[in-house]
PDB file of N, CA, C and O in Angstrom:
ATOM      1  N   MET A   1      54.072  31.422   2.949  1.00  0.00           N
ATOM      2  CA  MET A   1      53.667  30.324   3.723  1.00  0.00           C
ATOM      3  C   MET A   1      52.068  30.199   2.925  1.00  0.00           C
ATOM      4  O   MET A   1      51.646  29.112   2.531  1.00  0.00           O
ATOM      5  N   GLY A   2      51.393  31.318   2.792  1.00  0.00           N
ATOM      6  CA  GLY A   2      50.301  31.278   1.628  1.00  0.00           C
ATOM      7  C   GLY A   2      50.515  30.601   0.287  1.00  0.00           C
ATOM      8  O   GLY A   2      49.853  29.684  -0.200  1.00  0.00           O
ATOM      9  N   TYR A   3      51.614  31.260  -0.237  1.00  0.00           N
ATOM     10  CA  TYR A   3      51.978  30.680  -1.520  1.00  0.00           C
ATOM     11  C   TYR A   3      52.539  29.144  -1.655  1.00  0.00           C
ATOM     12  O   TYR A   3      52.446  28.388  -2.622  1.00  0.00           O
ATOM     13  N   ALA A   4      53.151  28.921  -0.376  1.00  0.00           N
ATOM     14  CA  ALA A   4      53.842  27.362  -0.467  1.00  0.00           C
ATOM     15  C   ALA A   4      52.320  26.401  -0.752  1.00  0.00           C
ATOM     16  O   ALA A   4      52.126  25.619  -1.682  1.00  0.00           O
ATOM     17  N   LEU A   5      51.600  26.674   0.098  1.00  0.00           N
ATOM     18  CA  LEU A   5      50.341  26.384   0.478  1.00  0.00           C
ATOM     19  C   LEU A   5      49.693  26.143  -0.809  1.00  0.00           C
ATOM     20  O   LEU A   5      49.291  24.996  -1.003  1.00  0.00           O
ATOM     21  N   ARG A   6      49.517  27.027  -1.734  1.00  0.00           N
ATOM     22  CA  ARG A   6      48.718  27.324  -2.891  1.00  0.00           C
ATOM     23  C   ARG A   6      49.456  26.597  -4.047  1.00  0.00           C
ATOM     24  O   ARG A   6      48.867  26.012  -4.955  1.00  0.00           O
ATOM     25  N   ARG A   7      51.059  26.710  -3.899  1.00  0.00           N
ATOM     26  CA  ARG A   7      51.597  25.906  -4.845  1.00  0.00           C
ATOM     27  C   ARG A   7      51.312  24.609  -4.561  1.00  0.00           C
ATOM     28  O   ARG A   7      51.144  23.979  -5.604  1.00  0.00           O
ATOM     29  N   ALA A   8      51.173  23.871  -3.469  1.00  0.00           N
ATOM     30  CA  ALA A   8      51.378  22.441  -3.204  1.00  0.00           C
ATOM     31  C   ALA A   8      49.606  21.838  -3.553  1.00  0.00           C
ATOM     32  O   ALA A   8      49.302  20.676  -3.822  1.00  0.00           O
ATOM     33  N   GLN A   9      48.613  23.078  -3.436  1.00  0.00           N
ATOM     34  CA  GLN A   9      47.460  22.741  -3.617  1.00  0.00           C
ATOM     35  C   GLN A   9      47.166  22.208  -5.188  1.00  0.00           C
ATOM     36  O   GLN A   9      46.486  21.230  -5.498  1.00  0.00           O
ATOM     37  N   LEU A  10      48.049  23.361  -6.315  1.00  0.00           N
ATOM     38  CA  LEU A  10      47.980  22.932  -7.237  1.00  0.00           C
ATOM     39  C   LEU A  10      48.267  22.057  -7.863  1.00  0.00           C
ATOM     40  O   LEU A  10      47.626  21.693  -8.849  1.00  0.00           O
ATOM     41  N   LEU A  11      49.732  21.289  -7.258  1.00  0.00           N
ATOM     42  CA  LEU A  11      50.155  20.302  -7.526  1.00  0.00           C
ATOM     43  C   LEU A  11      49.096  18.939  -7.322  1.00  0.00           C
ATOM     44  O   LEU A  11      48.733  18.156  -8.200  1.00  0.00           O
ATOM     45  N   VAL A  12      48.849  18.937  -6.323  1.00  0.00           N
ATOM     46  CA  VAL A  12      47.569  17.868  -5.927  1.00  0.00           C
ATOM     47  C   VAL A  12      46.438  17.602  -6.935  1.00  0.00           C
ATOM     48  O   VAL A  12      45.956  16.563  -7.385  1.00  0.00           O
ATOM     49  N   PHE A  13      46.124  19.237  -7.179  1.00  0.00           N
ATOM     50  CA  PHE A  13      44.932  18.869  -8.217  1.00  0.00           C
ATOM     51  C   PHE A  13      45.375  18.782  -9.341  1.00  0.00           C
ATOM     52  O   PHE A  13      44.435  18.473 -10.073  1.00  0.00           O
ATOM     53  N   GLN A  14      46.564  18.910 -10.073  1.00  0.00           N
ATOM     54  CA  GLN A  14      47.359  18.334 -11.455  1.00  0.00           C
ATOM     55  C   GLN A  14      47.370  16.896 -11.304  1.00  0.00           C
ATOM     56  O   GLN A  14      46.989  16.211 -12.254  1.00  0.00           O
ATOM     57  N   ASP A  15      47.863  16.202  -9.940  1.00  0.00           N
ATOM     58  CA  ASP A  15      47.854  15.153  -9.990  1.00  0.00           C
ATOM     59  C   ASP A  15      46.693  14.337 -10.055  1.00  0.00           C
ATOM     60  O   ASP A  15      46.655  13.331 -10.763  1.00  0.00           O
ATOM     61  N   PHE A  16      45.727  14.726  -9.337  1.00  0.00           N
ATOM     62  CA  PHE A  16      44.346  14.057  -9.056  1.00  0.00           C
ATOM     63  C   PHE A  16      43.730  14.075 -10.693  1.00  0.00           C
ATOM     64  O   PHE A  16      43.281  13.023 -11.146  1.00  0.00           O
ATOM     65  N   THR A  17      43.737  15.196 -11.450  1.00  0.00           N
ATOM     66  CA  THR A  17      43.097  15.175 -12.486  1.00  0.00           C
ATOM     67  C   THR A  17      44.033  14.467 -13.554  1.00  0.00           C
ATOM     68  O   THR A  17      43.414  14.018 -14.519  1.00  0.00           O
ATOM     69  N   GLY A  18      44.798  14.365 -13.560  1.00  0.00           N
ATOM     70  CA  GLY A  18      45.873  12.975 -14.642  1.00  0.00           C
ATOM     71  C   GLY A  18      45.546  11.963 -14.014  1.00  0.00           C
ATOM     72  O   GLY A  18      45.300  11.122 -14.879  1.00  0.00           O
ATOM     73  N   THR A  19      45.355  11.424 -12.799  1.00  0.00           N
ATOM     74  CA  THR A  19      45.104  10.306 -12.668  1.00  0.00           C
ATOM     75  C   THR A  19      43.535   9.809 -12.485  1.00  0.00           C
ATOM     76  O   THR A  19      43.246   8.689 -12.063  1.00  0.00           O
ATOM     77  N   ILE A  20      42.754  10.620 -12.794  1.00  0.00           N
ATOM     78  CA  ILE A  20      41.299  10.022 -13.268  1.00  0.00           C
ATOM     79  C   ILE A  20      40.923  10.792 -14.712  1.00  0.00           C
ATOM     80  O   ILE A  20      39.749  11.026 -15.002  1.00  0.00           O
ATOM     81  N   ALA A  21      41.867  11.104 -15.451  1.00  0.00           N
ATOM     82  CA  ALA A  21      41.666  11.792 -16.549  1.00  0.00           C
ATOM     83  C   ALA A  21      40.866  10.686 -17.392  1.00  0.00           C
ATOM     84  O   ALA A  21      40.231  11.199 -18.313  1.00  0.00           O
ATOM     85  N   SER A  22      40.785   9.775 -17.332  1.00  0.00           N
ATOM     86  CA  SER A  22      40.180   8.463 -18.508  1.00  0.00           C
ATOM     87  C   SER A  22      38.887   8.589 -17.961  1.00  0.00           C
ATOM     88  O   SER A  22      38.068   8.361 -18.851  1.00  0.00           O
ATOM     89  N   ILE A  23      38.281   8.885 -16.759  1.00  0.00           N
ATOM     90  CA  ILE A  23      36.783   8.535 -16.549  1.00  0.00           C
ATOM     91  C   ILE A  23      36.214   9.937 -16.190  1.00  0.00           C
ATOM     92  O   ILE A  23      35.192   9.986 -15.506  1.00  0.00           O
ATOM     93  N   ALA A  24      36.859  11.164 -16.642  1.00  0.00           N
ATOM     94  CA  ALA A  24      36.422  12.926 -16.523  1.00  0.00           C
ATOM     95  C   ALA A  24      35.942  12.971 -15.148  1.00  0.00           C
ATOM     96  O   ALA A  24      34.879  13.535 -14.892  1.00  0.00           O
ATOM     97  N   LEU A  25      36.564  12.484 -14.352  1.00  0.00           N
ATOM     98  CA  LEU A  25      35.886  12.816 -13.034  1.00  0.00           C
ATOM     99  C   LEU A  25      36.444  14.212 -12.177  1.00  0.00           C
ATOM    100  O   LEU A  25      37.652  14.435 -12.093  1.00  0.00           O
ATOM    101  N   ARG A  26      35.507  15.038 -11.609  1.00  0.00           N
ATOM    102  CA  ARG A  26      36.084  16.266 -11.249  1.00  0.00           C
ATOM    103  C   ARG A  26      36.259  15.944  -9.540  1.00  0.00           C
ATOM    104  O   ARG A  26      35.555  15.125  -8.948  1.00  0.00           O
ATOM    105  N   PRO A  27      37.492  16.877  -8.805  1.00  0.00           N
ATOM    106  CA  PRO A  27      37.281  16.626  -7.201  1.00  0.00           C
ATOM    107  C   PRO A  27      35.963  16.911  -6.758  1.00  0.00           C
ATOM    108  O   PRO A  27      35.462  16.010  -6.086  1.00  0.00           O
ATOM    109  N   VAL A  28      35.267  17.915  -6.950  1.00  0.00           N
ATOM    110  CA  VAL A  28      33.849  18.033  -6.392  1.00  0.00           C
ATOM    111  C   VAL A  28      32.772  16.474  -6.505  1.00  0.00           C
ATOM    112  O   VAL A  28      32.006  16.067  -5.632  1.00  0.00           O
ATOM    113  N   GLN A  29      32.990  15.980  -7.581  1.00  0.00           N
ATOM    114  CA  GLN A  29      32.026  14.951  -8.058  1.00  0.00           C
ATOM    115  C   GLN A  29      32.501  13.937  -6.964  1.00  0.00           C
ATOM    116  O   GLN A  29      31.773  13.375  -6.146  1.00  0.00           O
ATOM    117  N   LEU A  30      34.172  13.777  -7.131  1.00  0.00           N
ATOM    118  CA  LEU A  30      34.446  12.542  -6.202  1.00  0.00           C
ATOM    119  C   LEU A  30      33.999  12.848  -4.540  1.00  0.00           C
ATOM    120  O   LEU A  30      33.808  12.043  -3.627  1.00  0.00           O
ATOM    121  N   SER A  31      33.929  14.152  -4.556  1.00  0.00           N
ATOM    122  CA  SER A  31      33.501  14.814  -3.079  1.00  0.00           C
ATOM    123  C   SER A  31      32.329  14.312  -2.762  1.00  0.00           C
ATOM    124  O   SER A  31      32.097  14.294  -1.553  1.00  0.00           O
ATOM    125  N   LEU A  32      31.358  13.819  -3.596  1.00  0.00           N
ATOM    126  CA  LEU A  32      29.796  13.673  -3.295  1.00  0.00           C
ATOM    127  C   LEU A  32      29.855  12.020  -3.524  1.00  0.00           C
ATOM    128  O   LEU A  32      29.208  11.286  -2.777  1.00  0.00           O
ATOM    129  N   LEU A  33      30.655  11.496  -4.581  1.00  0.00           N
ATOM    130  CA  LEU A  33      30.452  10.208  -4.314  1.00  0.00           C
ATOM    131  C   LEU A  33      31.217   9.379  -3.338  1.00  0.00           C
ATOM    132  O   LEU A  33      31.080   8.155  -3.344  1.00  0.00           O
ATOM    133  N   LEU A  34      31.900   9.892  -2.621  1.00  0.00           N
ATOM    134  CA  LEU A  34      32.492   8.966  -1.799  1.00  0.00           C
ATOM    135  C   LEU A  34      31.535   8.913  -0.568  1.00  0.00           C
ATOM    136  O   LEU A  34      31.349   7.854   0.032  1.00  0.00           O
ATOM    137  N   PRO A  35      30.978   9.996  -0.233  1.00  0.00           N
ATOM    138  CA  PRO A  35      30.010   9.866   0.959  1.00  0.00           C
ATOM    139  C   PRO A  35      28.915   8.956   0.761  1.00  0.00           C
ATOM    140  O   PRO A  35      28.373   8.251   1.612  1.00  0.00           O
ATOM    141  N   ILE A  36      28.682   9.046  -0.333  1.00  0.00           N
ATOM    142  CA  ILE A  36      27.516   8.072  -1.031  1.00  0.00           C
ATOM    143  C   ILE A  36      27.756   6.582  -0.986  1.00  0.00           C
ATOM    144  O   ILE A  36      27.155   5.681  -0.402  1.00  0.00           O
ATOM    145  N   GLY A  37      28.853   6.590  -1.806  1.00  0.00           N
ATOM    146  CA  GLY A  37      29.424   4.990  -1.431  1.00  0.00           C
ATOM    147  C   GLY A  37      29.335   4.388  -0.154  1.00  0.00           C
ATOM    148  O   GLY A  37      28.912   3.246   0.024  1.00  0.00           O
ATOM    149  N   ARG A  38      29.770   5.228   0.827  1.00  0.00           N
ATOM    150  CA  ARG A  38      29.594   4.912   2.131  1.00  0.00           C
ATOM    151  C   ARG A  38      28.272   4.651   2.889  1.00  0.00           C
ATOM    152  O   ARG A  38      28.120   3.848   3.810  1.00  0.00           O
ATOM    153  N   SER A  39      27.561   5.273   2.475  1.00  0.00           N
ATOM    154  CA  SER A  39      26.106   4.984   2.837  1.00  0.00           C
ATOM    155  C   SER A  39      24.973   5.484   1.707  1.00  0.00           C
ATOM    156  O   SER A  39      24.449   6.573   1.471  1.00  0.00           O
ATOM    157  N   PRO A  40      24.866   4.221   1.160  1.00  0.00           N
ATOM    158  CA  PRO A  40      23.996   4.392   0.000  1.00  0.00           C
ATOM    159  C   PRO A  40      22.585   4.708   0.758  1.00  0.00           C
ATOM    160  O   PRO A  40      22.256   4.214   1.837  1.00  0.00           O
ATOM    161  N   GLY A  41      21.907   5.517   0.079  1.00  0.00           N
ATOM    162  CA  GLY A  41      20.316   6.360   0.392  1.00  0.00           C
ATOM    163  C   GLY A  41      20.774   7.575   0.940  1.00  0.00           C
ATOM    164  O   GLY A  41      19.813   8.315   1.148  1.00  0.00           O
ATOM    165  N   LEU A  42      21.972   8.138   1.293  1.00  0.00           N
ATOM    166  CA  LEU A  42      21.941   9.368   2.202  1.00  0.00           C
ATOM    167  C   LEU A  42      21.336  10.300   1.220  1.00  0.00           C
ATOM    168  O   LEU A  42      21.449  10.410  -0.001  1.00  0.00           O
ATOM    169  N   ALA A  43      20.528  11.062   2.297  1.00  0.00           N
ATOM    170  CA  ALA A  43      19.990  12.074   1.844  1.00  0.00           C
ATOM    171  C   ALA A  43      20.706  13.109   1.676  1.00  0.00           C
ATOM    172  O   ALA A  43      21.749  13.437   2.242  1.00  0.00           O
ATOM    173  N   GLN A  44      19.866  13.827   0.546  1.00  0.00           N
ATOM    174  CA  GLN A  44      20.492  14.853   0.246  1.00  0.00           C
ATOM    175  C   GLN A  44      20.869  15.824   0.747  1.00  0.00           C
ATOM    176  O   GLN A  44      21.972  16.294   0.468  1.00  0.00           O
ATOM    177  N   THR A  45      19.896  16.477   1.779  1.00  0.00           N
ATOM    178  CA  THR A  45      20.090  17.404   3.174  1.00  0.00           C
ATOM    179  C   THR A  45      21.764  16.802   3.829  1.00  0.00           C
ATOM    180  O   THR A  45      22.843  17.393   3.786  1.00  0.00           O
ATOM    181  N   ARG A  46      21.460  15.530   4.365  1.00  0.00           N
ATOM    182  CA  ARG A  46      22.731  15.211   5.010  1.00  0.00           C
ATOM    183  C   ARG A  46      24.053  15.063   3.920  1.00  0.00           C
ATOM    184  O   ARG A  46      25.172  15.090   4.433  1.00  0.00           O
ATOM    185  N   LEU A  47      23.967  14.931   2.663  1.00  0.00           N
ATOM    186  CA  LEU A  47      25.139  14.836   1.831  1.00  0.00           C
ATOM    187  C   LEU A  47      25.665  16.351   1.701  1.00  0.00           C
ATOM    188  O   LEU A  47      26.855  16.664   1.673  1.00  0.00           O
ATOM    189  N   GLY A  48      24.632  17.190   1.629  1.00  0.00           N
ATOM    190  CA  GLY A  48      25.241  18.707   2.024  1.00  0.00           C
ATOM    191  C   GLY A  48      25.589  19.076   3.093  1.00  0.00           C
ATOM    192  O   GLY A  48      26.088  20.202   3.111  1.00  0.00           O
ATOM    193  N   ASN A  49      25.499  18.402   4.279  1.00  0.00           N
ATOM    194  CA  ASN A  49      25.997  18.863   5.568  1.00  0.00           C
ATOM    195  C   ASN A  49      27.354  18.081   5.540  1.00  0.00           C
ATOM    196  O   ASN A  49      28.300  18.542   6.179  1.00  0.00           O
ATOM    197  N   VAL A  50      27.482  17.021   4.892  1.00  0.00           N
ATOM    198  CA  VAL A  50      28.760  16.332   5.201  1.00  0.00           C
ATOM    199  C   VAL A  50      29.805  16.882   4.068  1.00  0.00           C
ATOM    200  O   VAL A  50      31.006  16.848   4.334  1.00  0.00           O
ATOM    201  N   THR A  51      29.448  17.287   3.057  1.00  0.00           N
ATOM    202  CA  THR A  51      30.372  18.079   1.985  1.00  0.00           C
ATOM    203  C   THR A  51      30.235  19.566   2.200  1.00  0.00           C
ATOM    204  O   THR A  51      30.924  20.294   1.486  1.00  0.00           O
ATOM    205  N   ARG A  52      29.484  20.071   3.036  1.00  0.00           N
ATOM    206  CA  ARG A  52      29.340  21.644   3.645  1.00  0.00           C
ATOM    207  C   ARG A  52      29.078  22.229   2.129  1.00  0.00           C
ATOM    208  O   ARG A  52      29.564  23.316   1.820  1.00  0.00           O
ATOM    209  N   ASN A  53      28.521  21.691   1.469  1.00  0.00           N
ATOM    210  CA  ASN A  53      27.711  22.454   0.123  1.00  0.00           C
ATOM    211  C   ASN A  53      26.096  22.428   0.508  1.00  0.00           C
ATOM    212  O   ASN A  53      25.208  21.600   0.302  1.00  0.00           O
ATOM    213  N   GLN A  54      26.132  23.723   1.166  1.00  0.00           N
ATOM    214  CA  GLN A  54      24.597  23.893   1.673  1.00  0.00           C
ATOM    215  C   GLN A  54      23.580  24.517   0.374  1.00  0.00           C
ATOM    216  O   GLN A  54      22.359  24.664   0.408  1.00  0.00           O
ATOM    217  N   GLU A  55      24.480  24.807  -0.697  1.00  0.00           N
ATOM    218  CA  GLU A  55      23.213  25.686  -2.018  1.00  0.00           C
ATOM    219  C   GLU A  55      22.719  24.368  -2.458  1.00  0.00           C
ATOM    220  O   GLU A  55      23.426  23.389  -2.697  1.00  0.00           O
ATOM    221  N   SER A  56      21.316  24.449  -2.550  1.00  0.00           N
ATOM    222  CA  SER A  56      20.504  22.964  -3.362  1.00  0.00           C
ATOM    223  C   SER A  56      20.849  23.372  -4.510  1.00  0.00           C
ATOM    224  O   SER A  56      21.635  22.629  -5.099  1.00  0.00           O
ATOM    225  N   THR A  57      20.557  24.230  -4.995  1.00  0.00           N
ATOM    226  CA  THR A  57      20.393  24.360  -6.590  1.00  0.00           C
ATOM    227  C   THR A  57      21.818  23.750  -7.028  1.00  0.00           C
ATOM    228  O   THR A  57      21.899  22.769  -7.767  1.00  0.00           O
ATOM    229  N   ASN A  58      22.928  24.423  -6.503  1.00  0.00           N
ATOM    230  CA  ASN A  58      24.551  23.724  -6.720  1.00  0.00           C
ATOM    231  C   ASN A  58      24.477  22.363  -6.452  1.00  0.00           C
ATOM    232  O   ASN A  58      25.210  21.664  -7.152  1.00  0.00           O
ATOM    233  N   MET A  59      23.754  21.771  -5.584  1.00  0.00           N
ATOM    234  CA  MET A  59      23.668  20.069  -5.284  1.00  0.00           C
ATOM    235  C   MET A  59      22.825  19.109  -5.956  1.00  0.00           C
ATOM    236  O   MET A  59      23.080  17.910  -6.073  1.00  0.00           O
ATOM    237  N   ILE A  60      21.696  19.775  -6.437  1.00  0.00           N
ATOM    238  CA  ILE A  60      21.081  19.053  -7.524  1.00  0.00           C
ATOM    239  C   ILE A  60      21.835  19.277  -9.043  1.00  0.00           C
ATOM    240  O   ILE A  60      21.971  18.310  -9.793  1.00  0.00           O
ATOM    241  N   ARG A  61      22.258  20.485  -9.386  1.00  0.00           N
ATOM    242  CA  ARG A  61      23.220  19.923 -10.360  1.00  0.00           C
ATOM    243  C   ARG A  61      24.153  19.121 -10.500  1.00  0.00           C
ATOM    244  O   ARG A  61      24.321  18.436 -11.509  1.00  0.00           O
ATOM    245  N   LEU A  62      25.015  19.116  -9.293  1.00  0.00           N
ATOM    246  CA  LEU A  62      25.992  18.207  -9.136  1.00  0.00           C
ATOM    247  C   LEU A  62      25.679  16.502  -9.213  1.00  0.00           C
ATOM    248  O   LEU A  62      26.301  15.545  -9.673  1.00  0.00           O
ATOM    249  N   LEU A  63      24.397  16.672  -8.517  1.00  0.00           N
ATOM    250  CA  LEU A  63      24.119  15.002  -8.682  1.00  0.00           C
ATOM    251  C   LEU A  63      23.080  14.408  -9.868  1.00  0.00           C
ATOM    252  O   LEU A  63      22.709  13.268 -10.152  1.00  0.00           O
ATOM    253  N   ASP A  64      22.786  15.776 -10.435  1.00  0.00           N
ATOM    254  CA  ASP A  64      22.526  15.268 -11.995  1.00  0.00           C
ATOM    255  C   ASP A  64      23.479  14.732 -12.794  1.00  0.00           C
ATOM    256  O   ASP A  64      23.348  13.639 -13.346  1.00  0.00           O
ATOM    257  N   GLU A  65      24.776  15.684 -12.928  1.00  0.00           N
ATOM    258  CA  GLU A  65      25.857  15.187 -13.330  1.00  0.00           C
ATOM    259  C   GLU A  65      26.136  14.086 -13.281  1.00  0.00           C
ATOM    260  O   GLU A  65      27.227  13.706 -13.707  1.00  0.00           O
TER     261      GLU A  65
END
């Protein structure tokens, strides 16, 4: 079961990467942009909670990108 799930995940990421290759967007960047797009002005702390990214240094780097 685990192997099949991992293979499915790899296929989804390959499709995602191919679909957005022209704009060079990574999955983690999209995971931040979607909540920001739905809630402009979203506080960084709340964004971290929504995306389950609690490390502020990582969040700062991702937002800077």
